[in-house]
N, C-alpha and C positions, 0 to 999 in steps of 0.2 A: 516591798512596795508595788511591784508588778503584779503579784499575785493579788494584792488588795484591789488594784485597779480593775483586774480582771473579774473580780467577784462583785463589782458594781453592777447592780441590776436596775431594771425600771426605766422610767421616762427620762431620756437624756436631756430633754428640753427643760424639765423641772430641775434636774441636778445643776444644768448650766445657770438657770435663773437664780437659784438659791445660792451658788457659789459666787455669782457675779455681786448679788446684793451684800453678801457677807464681806467680800474683798473690798467693795466700795464703802462700806461702814467704817473702816479703819481711818479714813480721811476726815469725815466730819467728826467722828468721836474724838480723834486726837485733837482737832481744832477747838471743838466746844469743851472738852474737858479742863480747858484752861480756866474756864469759870469756876470749877471746883478748886482749882489749884491757888489761883491768885486772888479770887474774891471771897471764896467760902474758907480757903485755907486748909484744903483736904487734899493730902497726898501730892504725887507729881504726875505731869501729864503722861510721862512714860509708864508711871505705875498704873494709871488708868487704862492706858492702851494695852499694856500687857494683860491686865484683869479681863479686858474685853477680848484679847486674842485666846485667852485661855478658855473662856466660857464658849467662844465659838468653835474652838477645836474639839472641847467636849461636846458640843451640840452636834457637830458633824460625826463624832463617834457614835451619838444617840441615833442619828439618821442611818448611818450604815448599820448598826445593829438592829434597829427596828425593821428596816427594809428587807432584811433577809429572813423575817418571820411570815409564814405563809397567812393571807389575809383572813382565812377562816378560824384561826387561833384567837383573833381578837374578840369573837363572840363569848367565848369562855372566859378570857382574861377580863372583860368588862364586868361580868358577874362578880369575879374575885376582887376586882380593883374598887367597884363602887363602894361597898362597905368600908373599905380602908379609907377612901377619900372622905367619906361622910365623918369618920372618926377624926381625921386630921383637921377637917373644917371645924368641928365642934371644939378640938383643942385649941385651934388657932384663935377663935372667937372667945374662947374662956380665958386663956392666958394673955392675949393681947400683946402688943409691943408698943413702946413709946419711942418714937424717933424725933428728936429735936423738940421734946416736950409736947408733941401732938399724938392723939390717938392713931395708932397704925395697926390695928388688930386684924390685919390681912396677911402678915408674915409670920413665920416662925423661923427661929434661928437654928441653922444646921450645926451642931457640935463639931469642934475641932477645924472645920474648914473656915469658919468665920464668915459665912454668907447667909443671907436671909432668903426663905423660900416662900412664894406666895402660892398658897394652896389652891386658891381659886382657879389659877391657870391649868393645874392638873385636873381640877374637878371639871373643868369645861371640856377638856378632851375625852375624859372617861365618860362623862354623861352623853356626849354626843355619840360615842360608840354604842353605849347601852341603848340609846334611843333608836339607833339604826338597827341593832339586833331586835329590838321589840317589833319595830315596823316591819321587819323582813318576816317575823314570826306570824303577823296577822295579815300579811299580803293575801289579797284576794278572798278575804273572810269578812262576813258580815258582822263585824265587831260592833257592840253597843258602848255607850260612853261609861255605863257601870261597870263593864267588864275591863275597861282600860284605866280605871282609877287606880287601883292598887298596884298593878305591875307597871304603869307608865308614869302617871301624874304625881303619885305620892313621892317616888325618889326624886323626880323633877323639882317639885315645890320644897322638898326637904332640903336639897342642894341650894336652891336659890335664897331660901330663908335664912341659912347659915351663912351666905355670902353678902346678902343685901346689906345687914348693919354696918359693914366696913367698907363695902365696895358697890356702890349703886350701879355705876356704869357697867362694871363686869357683869353683874346679875342682869341687868337690862339686855346686854349683848347676848349673853347665854339664852335668856328667855325668848329673845326674837329669833335667834338661830334654831332653837328647839322647834318654835312654831312654823318656822320656814322648812325645817327638815320634815315635820310631820306632813305639812302640805304638799311637799315633793313625793312624800312616801305614800300618799293616798289616803291619809287620815281625813275623816269627813269634816268639811270645812264648818259645818253647824257646830260641831263639837269644839272646834277650834276657836270660834267666836265666843263660845262659853267659857274656855279656858282663859281667853285674853280678858274678858270681863272679870274672871275670878282673880286674875293677876292684879288687875287694877284696883279691885276692891281691897286685896291683901296689902297692896302698897299703901293705900289710903289709911288703912287700919294701922299700918307700922308707923307712919308719919304721925298719926294722931297720938300713939301710944308714945312715940318719942318726945312729942311735944309735952304731954302730960307728965312724963318721968325723964327729964332732961339728963339726970345723971347716968340713966342706964345706958344710953349711947351718946356720949358728949360730943358736940360739935357736929356730928354727921349730917343731920337733917339740915341744920343751919348752913352748913357747907353746900349742899345740894341747892337749897333755896337761893342762896347768895349768887351762886354760880349761874342759875337759870335767870334770876332777876337781872344780873349784870349784863347778861347776853340780850335780854330783851329791852332793858332800860339801863344803858350804860351809865356807871357811876364811879366814884373814885374808890376801887376796891383792888385787891391784890390780883384777882382774876383779870380785871381790866388792865392792870399793869403789864401782867404776861402778855395779854393779846395786843396791847398797844406796842410792846417791844418787839413782838413777832411780826406785826404789820409794817413796822419800820425796817426790820430786817429784810422782808420780802420787797418793799417799795425800793430800798437802796440797791437790791440785788440786780434790778434791771434785767435785760435780756440774757447777757452772758455772765453776769455775776462778777464779783470782785477778784476771784481767784481762790484757790485752795489756801485755807488757814488765815485769810485775810478779813474774816467777819469781825465787825466791831460790836454788834449787838450781843455776841456769845457773852461778853463781859457784863452784861446788865439783865440779860433774859434768864430768870430762873429755870432750872430743868432744860437748859440749852442742849445737853447731851442726851436727853431722854425723851420727855413728852413733846418739847418744842424743837427737836432737832431738824425738822422739816423745814422750819423758817430759816435756820442757819445754812441748810443746804441750798435753799434758793438764794440767800444772800451771797454765798460764795460761788454758786455755780449757775445762778441766774434762773429764769423761767424755763431755759432750754433744760437744764438739769433737774428742775422740779417736775416738769413734763415727762423727761426721760424715765425719772424713778417711777412715776405713776404708770407710765406704760409697761415697765416691767412687772408691776404688780397685777395690772390688767392681763398681761400675757400669762402670768401665773394663774389667774383665774381662768383663762381660757384653756390652758393645759389641764387644770382640774377637772373642768368639764368634760374634755376629751377623754381623759382617764377614766372618769365616772362612766360615760357613755360606752366606752370600750370594755369595761369589766363585764363578765358573762352573768355574774350573779346579782341578785337584787340587793343583798348585803353589801357586796363591794361597792355597788353604785352609791348607795346611801352613805356608806362608811367614808368614801372619799368627798362627798359633798358636805357631810357633817362636820369632818375635821378641817377641810380645807377652806370652805367659805368663811368662817370666822376669821381667818388669817387675813384675807383680802379686806373683809369688812372692817376689821380693826385698823389696817393701814389706812383705808379711805376716811375713817373717822378721825384718826391722827392728823391727817392732812387737812380735813375740814375745820378742825379746831384751830390749826395754825393760821388758817385764812379767815376766821371767824365766821364760818358757815355753820358752826356747831358749838354749843357750850363747852367749856373746858372740862374733860373727862378724866385725865390722867392716864389715858391709854397710850402706850408706847408704839413706836414704828417697828414692826416685826422685822427681825434680822438686822436692823440697822441701829436702833438706840442701843446706849451702853447700859451696863450694869443690870443686875437682877437676873434671876434664873427664869424669867418669862421666855427668854430666848431659847432655853432647853425645851420648854413645852411646844414652841413653835416648831422646833426640830423634831420633836416627837410626833407632832401632826404630819410633818412632811415625810418622815420615815413611813408611817401608815399609808400615806397616799402613794408612795413609791412602791411600797409592798403591794398595794392593790393594781399597780401598773405592770407588775411582773406577771408574765403569762405562765400560769401553774400547768406546765406540761409534763412536769417530772413524775414518773411513776417509779414502782419498785423494778428491779431487774427482771422480775418474772412477769411484769406487766400488769400486776394487781394495784388496786388503788391504795394510797397511804392512809386514808381516813379509816378509822375503826382499829388502827394498830395498837402497839403497846403503849404509845405515849399517851398520857392522862389527858393532856390538853387536846389531842386528836379526838379521843373518845367523847370528851365534854363538848368540843366544837361540833362533832358530827351529830350528837344528840340534839343540839340547839339550834 
């Protein structure tokens, strides 16, 4: 164990924030899981807690393993992983999954272990690494829009098209983060405006096609429309029921909250341990707990920016921002939904919400950030650089 601790590298503040968020998550998850047990009749509270613990332990194993990989390797790995991700997205969309009688074609089941895997989360991380690699490659070059279509925008739109039918909010977040990363990477703004317009046109065409052929993507567009309509014009819908219960939880929490495990709305609020766990946290720990949690995410954002700024390479800087910003952005969206500042999206609270392998993808991104925060001063014993050695990933990364 001591050897394991000694081998922990990277930004200690990020390690601390991630560990604190993960440890804190056990309290609201254990409390809110009673909804699944006593209302839905699924499992036991201890069973849900143990599952959450196993996912987090494996997640920290991912962080530890990934943060030991030199940052330069991710250039080559993104080229290998992107085609695999596209195949997984095609398979996920084609085979679909029905959960509770509803179309849930965003998951694929992992054999033997009995868990479902959301491929769009993996696609998000891989795509951001790929975009960072491309922006590094064209840095300080007078690139034309035509030259960037095939190497950059075709893969981006292909991934988005495969995610959009089943998960609009994730596709929108990925698209926004890609545009932001391209802006930070110096990609011409006039081209980004054209891409934004193209994205809106593609979304419009998809909605029209889904309306014309409702059996092709059952219930998806109707769900989007109902959530947006209920946000702007409140009606008696399921989305409104969730929001109303979340607002009651927040209102009754007061300044200091009711105390750990004493939430009442967890028994009435659907997805109280995942999508709306922030409302339960405020009910139990009050506005002080809610603001404290927000502070930790903003502090994580601050450390991400610090790590990106300190990295000596353009790829390292863009890589950290590319995989780090979506984590904080997703957290802020989850909080905004709970307080009705944003329509219901189905986005979980990173490192806090229970269930699902999305926490693993968050841990993957954290591991990459920590890898970029490690000062690569290691050389061979004879003082020569390690790039270009016998390792094929070294050779591929060095060439790219």
